[in-house]
N, C-alpha and C positions, 0 to 999 in steps of 0.2 A: 485363512489369513484375514479375510474381510471381517469375519466375526470377531477376531481378536482386536483389530483396529477399532471396530465399532464399540466394543466393550470399554476400551481405553478412553475413547472419545466421550462415552457416556459419563465417565467419572470426571474427566478434564472439563468438559463443557457443562454438564448438568449439575456438578457439585462445586466446582472451583471457579472457572473462568467467567461465567456469566456474572457472578457477584463481584469478582475482582475487577473486571473491566468497567462495569457500571460504577462501582464504588470508587475506583481510581479516577474515572472521568469526572464524577460529581465532586470529588475531593479537590481536584485541581480547578474545576470550574468555580467553586466557592472561594478557594484560597487566592485565585488570580482575579477575583472580582468579575466573574462572567466575561472573561477576556474575549472569548470567541464571538460574543454578541456586542459587547461595549466597544471593542476595537476592530470589529470586522472590516469596516471601510479603510482602516489604516493598512490592512494587508495589501490593498491595491496601491496605496502610496508607496509602500516599500518596493512593490514590484516595478514601479516606474524607473527605479535606478538599479534594477536587478541584473543588467547585462555587463556590469563591470567585473573584471577578473584581473588576476596578476599571475606571476610565475609560480606562486605557491599553491593557488587554488583556482577552481573553476568559478564561473559567475553564479550568483544566486539563482538566476533563471535556468542555467544549465543544471544546477543541483535539483531544482524543482522539476525540470523536464526528466531528469534521470529517475527521480522518485516516482513521478507520474508514469514513466515508462514501465516501472515495476508494478505500480498500482493498477493502471488502466490496462486491462487484459481480460483474461478468462473470467475473473470475478464479476466484471461489469456486464458481460454479454451472456456467459453461460451460468455464472453463479446466481445472478438475479433470477433467471428462469428456474433454476433448481429451487431457490428460496420460495418462489410463488407456488410451484407445483407440490412441494413437500409441506410447506407451512401455511399456504393460502395467501391471499392478498394482504392480510394483516402483517405478514413478515416484512413487507416494505416499510411499514411504520417503524418497526424495531431496527431496521437498517438505518432509517433516518435518525432515530434517537441515538444509536451508538455512534453515528457520525458526528452529530452535534456536540455531544459530551466528549467524544473522542478528539475533537479539535483542540480542546484544552490539554489533553494528554499528549497529543502530537507536538503542541507548543513546548511542553515540558521536556520531552525526550530530545527534540531537535536543538533546543537551547543548551541543554547539557552537553550534547554532542559537539556543538561549536565551542563551548567553553573548554572542554577537555581534549580537543583535537591535538594531534601531534604531527611531526614531519616524518615521512618515510625516508628511505635511503636516497631517493631521487629528489628530495626537497619538497615533495607534494604533501598537501594536507591529507591525513587519514584520521578516522575517528568513528565513534558510534558507541553503543551501549557497552561493549566489551572494554572500551577504553575508559569510559567514565566509571565503570565498576572497579577497574584496577586503580585509577588515580583518585576518584572521588570517595570510594569506599575502602580503598586499600585491600581489595579482595580480588586478586588476580584469578583465584580459583573460580570465582563467580563469573568473571569475564570469559575465562576459558570455557566454562560450561555453556554460556550463551553463544560463544563463537562456534562451538561444535554443533549446537542445535541449529544455528543459522546456516552453517555450511550444508548440513543435511537438508534443511527445509528449502532454502533458496537456491543453493548451488545444485542440488540434486532433485529433490521431490517436486518443488514448484516448477522447475523447468520441464519435468516430465508431464506435469499437468498442462502447461502451456502448449507443449508439443502435441499432446493428446487432443487438445481442443482445435489446434490448427488442422491436424490431419482429419478430424471428424468433420470440420466445416468444409474443407476442400473436397472431401469425399462426397459429402451430401450435395454440394452445388455443382461440382465439376467431374464427379466420379473418378477422381484421381486416386491411384493406388497408394495406400497408407505407407507402405515401405518406401516407395519412391519419394513421397513427401518428406519422410524422415531423413532420407539421404540428402535431399536438398537443404533441409534445415540444418543438418549436421555440417554441411560445407559452408553455408552462409554464416552460421553462428560462429564457426571456427575462425572464419576470416575476420569477423568483427572483434571477438573477444581477445584476439592476439594483438589488437591495436592499443589496449590499455584503457584506463579510466577516462582520459581526455578524449580519446576517439569515441568511446561510448557516449560521453556527454554531448559531443558535437552531433552525433547521429540522432540521439534522443531529442535534442533541441530542434531538429528539423522535422522529424517524422511525427512526434506526438501531437504538437499543436494542430498540424494540418489534418490528421486523421480524426482527432477529437472534434474539431469544428465540422468536418464533413458529416460525421455520425450524428452530431447534435442537430444539424440542419435537416437531415432526414427525419429524425425524431420530431422536430418542431413541425414539419410538414404533416406528419401523421396526426399530431395533436390538433393542428388547425383544421384538417378535413373532418375531424371527429369532435370538434369543440363542444358540440351540444351534449356529448356524452361525458365530458370531464367531471361535472358535479357528481354524477352517478358513480364514476370510478373512484373519486375521493371518498365518497360515502362508503363504498365497498371496502376500501382500505381501512378506514377508521372503525366501521362496524365490525369488520373481521378482527381487528386488533383488540377490541374491547368487548366483542359480542359474547353473549352467554353460551352460544353454541360452541365457540372455540374454547371457552373456559372450562368445559366439561370433558370428561373422558381422557384427560392427558393431552388433548389437542392444543391447549393453550401453551403448555410447556414446549411442545414440539415447534410451534410457531415462533415463540420467543427465541429458542435456541437456534433455529434455522436462520432467522433474521440476523441475529448477532454474529453467528459463525460466518455467514456469507458477507455480512457487512465488514467484519474484521479482515476477512480474506481479501476483500476489495480495497478498503482504504488503509489497512495496516496500522491504524492508530493504536499505539500502545504495544505493538508487536516488537518495535525496536529496529525494524528494517530501514524505514525511510531516514532514520537518524544517521545511518551510514553515509547516505548521499548528502545530507545536510552538513556533515562535518567536513566535506571536501571543498566547500565554498569559501571564497574570500568575500564576505557579505558587505553590503552597504545599505544602511549605516554600519560602520565597523563595530558591531556589538553582537554578542552571541544571540540576544533576543530577537534581532532582526530576522535571522534565519528561522527562528521559531514561528514568527508571523508568516513567513513565506510557506513553510510546510503546513501550517494550519490551513492556509488557503487550499493546499493540495488535497486535503481530506474533503473539503467542501466540494471542490471540482469533481473529485472522483465519485463520491456517493450521492450528494444532494443533486448534482447536475447530471452526470453520465449514467449512474445507476437508475435514477428516476426516469431518464429518457428510455432506457431499455424496458423498465416496468410499464411505462406508458404504452409502448408498442405492443407488449404482450397482453396487457389487460384490455386494451382497446380492440384486440383482435377477436374477442368473443369469449366463450366459456373456457375456463382453465381445464375442464375435464377433457376437452378435445385433444390435449397434449399428453395424455396419459401414456406412459411407456417410452416417451421420447427422451433423448439426451438434452442437456441444457442448451448447447449450441443449436441443435436442430429445432428446438422450440422457438428460439429467437428468429431463426431463419424462416420458419413456416409462418410465424406471426407477421413478419415484415412482408413476406410474399402476399399474404392476404390483404395487406394495406396498399401496396404500390405495384403489385404484379410480380412476375417471376424473377425480375432482376433484383428484388429485395433480398432474397436469400443469398444471391451471388455477392451483393454488396456487403452483407454481414460477413460472409466468408473472407472477403478481401480485407475488410476492416479488422476482423479478428486476427488475420494473418499478420498485419502490421502491428496491432496492439500487442499480441502475444509474442511476436518476434522481438520487439523492443523490451518486453518484460524479461525475456530470456537473457538478453545481454546485460540489462540492468541488474537482474538477480545475480548473474555471474560476478558483477563488480562488487556487490555486497559480500559475496562469498570470498572473493580475493582479499578484500580489506580485513576480514576476520581471520583468514589464513595467515596474513601478515602479522596480525596480533599474536596468534599462537607461536609465531616464529620470531617474536620480538622485533617486529617492523622490517624483517628481511624478506626477500621475495623467493627464497628457496621453496621448491615444491609447487610453484604457481603453474608450471606446465602440466604437472600431474593432475592438478585440480581441473585444468582446462580439458584434459582428456576425459576425466570422470564426468564432467558436465556434458560433454558431447555424447558420451555413452548413454547418459540418462535421457537425452533428447531422443535418441534412437529407441530406447526402451519405452518412453512415453508415447511415441508415435504408434506403437503396435499393441499396447497392453490395455487391459480392462479399465474403463473410466471409473467404476465404483471403487476399485482397490486404490487407485492413485488418489482420488479425492479423499478417501478415508485416511490414507497415510499423510496427506497434506494437512488434514485437520489435526492429527496427532502432533506432527512436528511444529506446526504453527502454535498450537496450544502450549507446548513446553517452552518455546521461545518467549511467548508473551508472559507467562508466569514469572520467569526469571527477570525479564525487563521491568515488569510492573512493580515487583518488589524493590528493585534498584531505584527507580525514579521516586517511589514513595519515601525511601530512606534519604534521598537527596532533595526532597521537596523544599526544604528551607533555602537551599541554594537557588532553586528555580525562582522562588518568590523574590529573593534579593536581586537577582539579575533582572527580573521583570520590573521591579520597582526602580532600579537604577536607570533602566532604559526610559521608562515613562516619566520619571522626574525630569530628566534632561529634555525629553520631548515636550513636556508641559512648560518648560522654561524657554522654549523657542530655540533650543540648540539641536544640532545634529548629534544624536546619541553616539557616544564613543566610549568604548570599554577601557576603563583604567583599572587594571587588575589589583592595584594596591588599595583600592577603596573597599574591597571585600577580602580581608586578610585570610580567612579560612579557605578561600578559593586560590588566592595568590600563591600560597605555599604548595598547592597541589597541581597547578597548571604547569605544563611543560615550558621551560625557559625558551625564549625566543619566538613564541607563537603569538602572544598578545602584547608585546612591547609596542609602545607608540612608534609610528613610522614618520 
């Protein structure tokens, strides 16, 4: 089974996705005028008013927290370690690169998700790639294909990955039995996912910022006590990324693929997942592009900040060769142990437990939104999905790490291909929405979306969603 998944991944990532991801990111970077650099500070301006919500949608901050709950998890702690041991220190550079250009891709998909969001049977906002494929491209078949891939990837496979990492971390630090950890996760996850999207958003809003800040403080401490070594570490990353040694014998390709795969798994830019959270918000300013800016910041926080923190801990701990044969979580734990003492690994285990747990419940919320798309906005079958998700949590807690990661790469790759094609086909609408927002901003106005100003959008957006209030 592992050989089959690896063969599929070789085609998906080696021949299709590397070029599609980088090409799409560069395309939107140029068409949007390097928006992730030129308007980077504006993302913080938008965040100042991000706690406003209403009866139809959660706040922009809650949507960001939900998307970060899904993003910040195994990829940040275990995935970075795997990237370094498989691809070398240079893989970190390619993670940075895919994040920077991916910020423009994230802006595009989240802006489209806001523009094409709909009301569900309870009056709450729902949306995401499946919805903009159906409404924007008049291709429900494409939206259905994406929804199926997402349910498999996020509802099932990724939750098995998160559960696997939690059990591995707790077993490494506290010698907890993996089956018992799986049962605990089963119960806690079931309790939360049965509360619905608003309950998930409220929990994510509380847990994610606190744990991210605690983890960053530890990483900052490690950097400070090793400040003299930082120039050498940066030199190692860049030398490895462009060195002749890595460019020979196929090592360069492995490094690039590993960095991009682990970067995408972590920040999800272009995958279409975070767009599901973006669509549930009632943003301020009341314009689809404002949530694009918020989610663009999410990519930066996830990869440039948190993944770099993990990479710093690992690279400052000594030779990469000493971690040979270890799993991703164990590498990060051992590396932090070497910097701060035996409690370092225990801290990583606790941090990963919270990060991965919030990822599980956020992943479920994405799967629920796409199940409702398949059922024409109705909630039939949601309980069956919940049971399947809980089953995969138990499965992931006890199965081989390599098989789960390989399956995660396959499902993630298929999702990303469908979504990237869709946002490229809708790129003109992204550009018009961005220009409309920024023209109002430059005129000193609070950007407000008037759907009638973009007729081709007006006739496709669901009635009652973007009318002036």
